[in-house]
C-alpha positions in Angstrom: -0.4 13.8 12.6 -1.2 17.4 13.5 -2.5 18.5 16.9 -5.4 20.9 16.9 -5.2 22.5 20.3 -6.7 23.9 22.4 -10.0 22.1 21.7 -8.3 18.8 21.0 -6.1 18.9 24.1 -9.2 19.6 26.2 -10.8 16.6 24.6 -7.8 14.4 25.5 -7.7 15.4 29.1 -11.4 15.0 29.6 -12.7 12.3 27.2 -16.1 13.1 25.8 -19.0 11.2 27.2 -20.6 11.3 23.7 -19.5 9.0 20.9 -16.6 10.3 18.9 -13.1 9.6 17.6 -10.1 11.7 18.8 -6.6 11.1 17.6 -3.1 12.2 18.8 0.5 11.1 18.9 2.5 10.0 21.9 6.1 8.9 22.4 6.5 5.1 22.9 7.6 3.9 26.3 11.1 3.4 25.1 11.1 6.8 23.4 12.4 5.4 20.1 9.3 6.2 18.0 5.9 7.7 18.1 2.6 5.9 18.8 -0.6 6.9 16.9 -3.4 6.9 19.4 -7.0 6.6 18.4 -9.5 7.2 21.3 -13.0 6.0 20.4 -16.0 6.7 22.6 -18.5 4.3 21.1 -22.1 3.2 21.5 -22.8 -0.6 21.7 -24.1 -1.9 18.4 -25.8 -5.3 17.8 -25.6 -7.3 14.6 -27.8 -5.6 11.9 -30.9 -7.5 10.8 -30.4 -8.8 8.2 -26.7 -9.2 8.8 -25.8 -7.6 5.5 -28.1 -4.6 5.8 -25.0 -2.5 5.3 -22.5 -3.5 2.6 -19.1 -2.3 1.6 -19.3 -4.4 -1.6 -22.2 -4.2 -4.0 -23.6 -7.6 -5.0 -22.7 -8.8 -8.5 -26.3 -8.8 -9.6 -26.6 -5.1 -8.7 -23.6 -4.0 -10.8 -24.2 -2.6 -14.3 -22.4 -3.4 -17.5 -19.5 -1.0 -18.2 -15.9 -0.4 -17.5 -15.1 1.4 -14.2 -11.9 3.1 -15.3 -13.7 4.8 -18.2 -15.7 6.8 -15.6 -12.6 7.5 -13.4 -10.6 8.7 -16.4 -13.4 10.9 -17.7 -13.3 13.0 -14.6 -9.6 13.5 -15.0 -9.4 13.9 -18.8 -12.2 16.4 -19.0 -10.7 18.5 -16.2 -13.9 18.0 -14.1 -11.7 17.1 -11.1 -9.4 20.1 -11.5 -12.3 22.4 -11.9 -14.0 21.2 -8.7 -10.7 21.5 -6.8 -10.2 25.1 -8.0 -13.8 26.0 -7.1 -13.4 24.5 -3.6 -10.1 26.3 -3.0 -11.7 29.6 -4.1 -14.8 29.2 -1.9 -13.4 27.5 1.2 -9.6 27.5 0.8 -7.2 24.6 1.0 -8.4 23.9 4.5 -10.8 21.3 3.0 -7.8 18.9 2.9 -7.6 19.2 6.7 -11.2 18.1 7.1 -10.3 14.7 5.6 -8.0 14.0 8.5 -9.1 12.1 11.6 -7.1 14.7 13.5 -10.1 16.9 13.1 -12.9 15.2 15.0 -16.3 15.0 13.3 -17.8 17.4 15.9 -15.2 20.0 15.0 -15.9 20.1 11.3 -17.2 23.5 10.1 -20.3 22.0 8.6 -21.5 25.0 6.6 -18.2 25.1 4.8 -18.0 21.3 4.4 -21.5 21.3 2.8 -20.4 24.0 0.5 -17.3 22.0 -0.6 -19.4 18.9 -1.0 -21.9 20.7 -3.2 -19.0 22.0 -5.4 -17.6 18.4 -5.8 -20.9 16.6 -6.1 -20.6 16.3 -9.9 -17.1 14.7 -9.5 -18.4 12.1 -7.0 -21.5 11.2 -9.0 -20.1 11.0 -12.5 -16.7 9.5 -11.6 -16.3 7.4 -8.5 -20.0 6.4 -8.0 -20.6 5.6 -11.7 -17.3 3.6 -11.9 -17.8 1.7 -8.7 -21.1 0.4 -10.0 -19.5 -1.2 -13.0 -18.8 -4.9 -13.5 -15.5 -4.6 -15.4 -12.1 -3.2 -14.5 -9.9 -2.7 -17.6 -7.4 0.1 -17.6 -6.3 -0.7 -21.2 -2.6 -0.8 -20.2 -0.3 -3.5 -21.7 2.7 -3.5 -19.5 4.0 -6.7 -21.1 4.7 -4.6 -24.3 6.9 -2.1 -22.5 10.7 -2.2 -23.1 13.7 -0.2 -22.1 13.2 3.0 -20.1 9.6 3.2 -21.2 8.9 0.4 -18.7 10.2 2.7 -15.9 9.0 6.1 -17.2 5.5 5.1 -18.3 3.2 7.9 -17.2 0.1 7.2 -15.2 -1.6 10.6 -14.6 -5.0 9.0 -14.2 -3.7 6.7 -11.4 -2.4 9.7 -9.5 -5.8 11.4 -9.9 -7.4 8.4 -8.2 -6.1 9.5 -4.9 -7.7 12.9 -5.4 -11.0 11.3 -6.2 -10.8 9.2 -3.1 -10.2 12.4 -1.0 -13.3 14.0 -2.4 -15.4 10.9 -1.7 -13.9 10.9 1.9 -15.0 14.5 2.4 -18.6 13.5 1.5 -18.3 10.5 3.8 -17.3 12.6 6.8 -20.2 15.0 6.1 -22.6 12.1 5.9 -21.3 10.8 9.3 -21.6 14.3 10.8 -25.2 14.5 9.6 -26.0 11.0 10.9 -26.7 9.8 7.4 -25.0 6.5 8.1 -26.4 4.5 5.2 -25.0 7.2 2.8 -21.7 7.1 4.6 -21.4 3.3 4.2 -22.2 3.6 0.5 -19.6 6.2 0.0 -17.0 4.0 1.8 -18.1 1.2 -0.5 -17.1 3.4 -3.5 -13.7 4.2 -2.0 -12.9 0.6 -1.1 -13.8 -0.3 -4.7 -11.7 2.5 -6.2 -8.7 1.4 -4.1 -9.2 -2.2 -5.4 -9.6 -1.0 -9.0 -6.5 1.2 -8.9 -4.4 -1.7 -7.8 -5.5 -3.8 -10.7 -2.8 -2.1 -12.9 0.3 -4.3 -12.5 2.6 -1.5 -11.5 3.8 -1.3 -7.9 3.1 2.4 -7.8 -0.6 1.7 -8.7 -0.7 -0.8 -5.8 0.7 1.8 -3.4 -2.0 4.4 -4.6 -4.7 1.7 -4.0 -3.3 1.0 -0.6 -3.4 4.7 0.2 -7.1 4.9 -0.9 -8.0 2.0 1.4 -6.1 3.6 4.2 -8.2 6.8 3.8 -11.4 4.7 3.8 -10.3 2.8 6.9 -10.1 6.1 8.7 -13.6 6.9 7.6 -14.7 3.6 9.0 -13.2 4.5 12.4 -15.2 7.8 12.3 -18.4 5.9 11.6 -17.7 3.3 14.3 -17.3 6.1 16.8 -20.4 8.0 15.7 -23.4 8.0 18.0 -25.7 5.0 17.5 -23.9 4.0 14.3 -24.6 0.6 12.8 -22.3 -2.4 13.4 -20.0 -3.0 10.3 -18.7 -6.4 11.4 -20.2 -8.3 8.5 -19.8 -5.5 6.0 -16.0 -5.5 6.8 -15.9 -9.3 6.7 -17.3 -9.2 3.2 -14.3 -7.2 1.9 -11.8 -9.2 -0.2 -9.0 -10.8 1.8 -6.5 -9.4 1.1 -8.2 -6.2 0.1 -5.9 -6.2 -2.9 -3.2 -8.4 -4.4 0.1 -7.1 -5.8 1.3 -10.5 -7.1 1.1 -9.4 -10.8 2.7 -6.1 -10.0 5.6 -7.8 -8.3 6.0 -10.3 -11.2 6.2 -7.3 -13.6 8.6 -5.5 -11.3 10.9 -8.5 -11.3 10.8 -8.6 -15.1 12.1 -5.1 -15.3 15.8 -6.2 -15.2 15.8 -7.8 -18.7 13.2 -5.3 -20.0 15.4 -2.3 -19.1 18.8 -3.8 -19.4 19.2 -5.7 -22.7 22.4 -7.3 -21.3 20.2 -9.6 -19.2 17.9 -10.8 -22.0 18.7 -14.5 -22.5 22.4 -14.1 -23.0 22.9 -17.9 -22.9 21.1 -18.3 -26.2 21.9 -14.9 -27.9 24.7 -14.6 -30.4 26.6 -11.3 -31.0 30.1 -10.3 -32.1 32.5 -9.8 -29.2 32.4 -6.0 -29.7 28.6 -6.0 -29.3 28.8 -8.1 -26.1 31.3 -5.7 -24.6 29.2 -2.7 -25.8 26.1 -4.1 -24.1 27.9 -4.7 -20.8 29.5 -1.2 -20.8 26.1 0.3 -21.8 24.4 -1.2 -18.8 26.2 1.4 -16.6 24.7 4.3 -18.5 21.3 2.8 -18.2 21.9 2.2 -14.5 22.7 5.8 -13.9 19.6 6.9 -15.8 17.4 4.5 -14.0 18.1 5.8 -10.6 19.8 9.0 -9.7 20.6 7.7 -6.2 22.9 5.1 -7.8 25.0 7.7 -9.5 28.0 7.2 -7.2 27.9 3.5 -7.6 27.6 3.8 -11.4 30.5 6.3 -11.5 32.6 4.1 -9.4 31.9 1.0 -11.5 32.4 2.9 -14.8 35.7 4.2 -13.7 36.8 0.8 -12.6 35.9 -0.7 -16.0 37.1 2.3 -18.1 40.6 2.3 -19.5 41.6 -1.2 -18.6 38.7 -2.9 -20.4 35.3 -4.2 -19.4 35.3 -6.9 -16.8 38.5 -6.3 -14.9 36.6 -6.2 -11.7 34.6 -9.4 -12.1 35.6 -11.3 -15.2 37.7 -13.9 -13.5 35.1 -14.5 -10.8 32.3 -14.7 -13.5 34.3 -17.3 -15.5 34.7 -19.5 -12.4 31.0 -19.2 -11.6 30.0 -20.3 -15.1 32.2 -23.4 -14.7 30.5 -24.0 -11.3 27.2 -23.9 -13.1 28.2 -26.6 -15.6 29.9 -24.8 -18.5 33.1 -26.4 -19.8 36.2 -24.4 -18.9 37.4 -24.4 -22.6 33.9 -23.2 -23.6 34.1 -20.3 -21.1 37.6 -19.3 -22.2 36.4 -19.2 -25.8 33.5 -16.8 -25.0 33.7 -13.0 -25.5 34.4 -11.2 -22.3 31.1 -9.4 -22.5 29.1 -12.6 -23.0 30.7 -14.2 -19.9 29.7 -11.2 -17.9 26.2 -11.0 -19.4 25.5 -14.7 -18.6 26.8 -14.2 -15.1 24.8 -11.0 -14.5 21.6 -12.5 -15.9 21.8 -15.5 -13.6 22.8 -13.5 -10.5 19.9 -11.1 -11.2 17.5 -14.0 -11.4 18.8 -15.4 -8.1 18.2 -12.2 -6.2 15.0 -11.2 -8.0 13.4 -14.6 -7.2 14.5 -14.4 -3.6 12.9 -11.0 -3.3 9.6 -12.1 -5.0 9.1 -14.9 -2.4 7.7 -12.3 0.0 4.6 -11.7 -2.0 3.6 -15.4 -1.8 3.9 -15.7 2.0 1.7 -14.2 4.8 3.4 -11.3 6.5 3.5 -13.3 9.8 6.1 -15.4 8.1 7.9 -12.6 6.1 8.4 -10.4 9.2 10.5 -13.1 10.8 13.3 -12.2 8.5 14.7 -13.6 5.3 18.5 -14.0 5.1 18.1 -13.5 1.3 17.5 -9.8 1.9 20.5 -9.4 4.1 22.5 -11.3 1.5 21.3 -8.9 -1.2 22.3 -5.9 0.8 25.8 -7.3 1.1 26.2 -8.6 -2.4 27.6 -5.5 -4.1 30.3 -5.5 -6.7 33.1 -5.5 -4.1 31.7 -8.2 -1.7 32.8 -11.7 -1.2 29.4 -13.2 -2.1 29.7 -15.9 -4.8 26.7 -14.3 -6.5 27.7 -10.7 -6.0 26.2 -8.3 -8.5 28.8 -6.7 -10.8 26.0 -4.3 -11.9 23.7 -3.7 -8.9 20.4 -4.0 -10.8 18.5 -6.3 -8.3 20.0 -4.2 -5.5 18.0 -1.2 -6.8 14.8 -2.9 -8.0 13.9 -5.4 -5.3 13.6 -3.2 -2.2 10.4 -1.8 -3.6 8.9 -5.3 -3.3 9.5 -5.6 0.5 8.1 -2.0 0.9 4.9 -2.9 -1.0 4.5 -6.2 0.9 4.8 -4.3 4.1 2.2 -1.7 3.0 -0.3 -4.4 2.0 0.1 -6.2 5.3 -0.2 -3.0 7.3 -3.5 -2.2 5.6 -4.7 -5.8 6.2 -3.8 -5.3 9.9 -5.8 -2.1 10.1 -8.9 -3.6 8.4 -8.9 -6.7 10.6 -8.6 -4.4 13.6 -11.8 -2.6 12.5 -13.6 -5.9 12.5 -12.3 -6.7 15.9 -13.5 -3.4 17.3 -16.9 -4.1 15.8 -16.9 -7.6 17.5 -16.3 -5.8 20.8 -19.2 -3.4 20.1 -21.4 -6.3 19.3 -20.4 -8.0 22.6 -21.2 -4.8 24.5 -24.7 -4.7 23.0 -25.3 -8.2 24.4 -23.5 -8.0 27.7 -23.8 -4.4 28.5 -20.1 -4.0 29.0 -16.8 -4.3 27.2 -15.2 -7.8 27.3 -12.4 -8.4 29.8 -10.6 -10.4 27.2 -11.2 -11.2 23.5 -12.0 -14.8 24.4 -15.1 -13.5 26.1 -16.5 -12.4 22.7 -18.7 -15.3 21.5 -21.3 -13.6 19.3 -18.9 -13.5 16.3 -15.3 -14.7 15.7 -12.7 -12.0 16.6 -10.1 -11.9 13.8 -6.5 -12.5 14.6 -3.8 -9.9 13.9 -2.9 -10.9 10.3 0.6 -9.5 10.7 1.4 -12.1 13.5 -1.2 -14.8 13.0 -2.0 -14.4 16.7 -4.8 -12.7 18.6 -4.6 -8.9 18.8 -3.0 -7.5 21.9 -6.0 -6.5 24.0 -6.5 -5.3 27.6 -9.4 -3.8 29.6 -8.6 -1.5 32.4 -10.8 1.1 34.2 -13.5 0.7 31.6 -11.1 1.4 28.7 -10.5 -1.4 26.2 -7.2 -1.1 24.4 -6.0 -2.7 21.2 -2.3 -2.4 20.6 -0.7 -2.7 17.1 3.0 -2.6 18.0 6.1 -1.9 16.1 7.2 -5.5 16.6 4.5 -6.6 14.1 7.1 -5.7 11.4 5.7 -2.4 10.4 7.2 1.0 11.1 3.8 2.1 12.5 2.8 1.7 16.1 -0.9 2.3 16.8 -3.0 2.1 19.9 -6.8 2.1 19.9 -8.5 3.0 23.2 -12.3 2.3 23.4 -14.7 3.3 26.0 -18.5 3.2 26.0 -20.5 6.4 25.7 -22.8 7.4 28.5 
């Protein structure tokens, strides 16, 4: 995060008595990493009447017929988005991006300029995000199951990348609504952004899931701004109504794990395929060229492997080992000896890929509280390169390149869930303060509504109350490389 001194530093040394969110970074106690600190001065807020007076999901009977991506795409395809961005940059400069960041407190927004930027982007928000988020259906029209070869990797998704920009524009309107105390409007704008994040992640590519996660993260920051706004409504039940998890990447992970045989024909059912020995050998050798094209970072590995196999024939490095493993798996020794060298290596590589890909995919089916404890399968994969002693070592490190993205995405989903649950916990504390007139000494004191546990641990959030400041701690030890602390005090 950026520090906007001197106003921000003054705010940090003398916390405001009015409701507001202020953010900064601090070094952790051990000095090994930074802690993102969110200081919220809040007003107590009772449960709304009715409980769902504010909603972050539009009820099904209020949605209209139509396909949401058709509206999102229109804004991108017709250059409406780019036109609005250009107009905003000409009128107010690129500083409008800074206004989206919680590092700039709501009270420090240059409202005249923000209103100008919002007016310039109103058409984008109305005809794209708002129109799409009010639709029943979500069909992007992609057919990932038809993609083969490098097309499965290089498939372009410009409209998905544009979704992040749409979310930013909606977030700008959200912060303006909060600044002007138009809280119902702010909640509705947040509803749009939560829906867009969910819709973006419906495309079964991991990159789409990551963009959706980023959209939800932006919206969660808007929720913090609203929670810290003076006399803002309590969002406990609105947050509880959000999907849990906010989005699922199961289909995306399943597709990601199918990339091996999609991109590398060598892995495509070699046990039942029939080719001439020369074709088997060609497929095995060709996998290295595909490997290098797939990931530039693997160039050194590919070159090393290619030089090992070149000149002395394919399979010198792993042929003997592959034969023995096929025998271990039930093939007759005479049958294996009669196979083409390339087929032996193909069957071995396909089975080994499946072993490691399946081990990686397990993460998506478990809660992060279990995943974070560690899985020896990941350590094994890291140590199962072509020159290792692992019985299922990869002669061609395909799983080694593909599967780390799965762990990264699982972590990102869990981190977002942790932040969303924290928002609801804060709202439970605000609701308690409205009843008791003070912040709770411990979370067990909150009886008006259930306080959610930290989904990354399955245990209650770390919470303390000292000198009138309630602190929620989201530590590094939760398994995320993000350490956050939320300090909450009641406004005068």
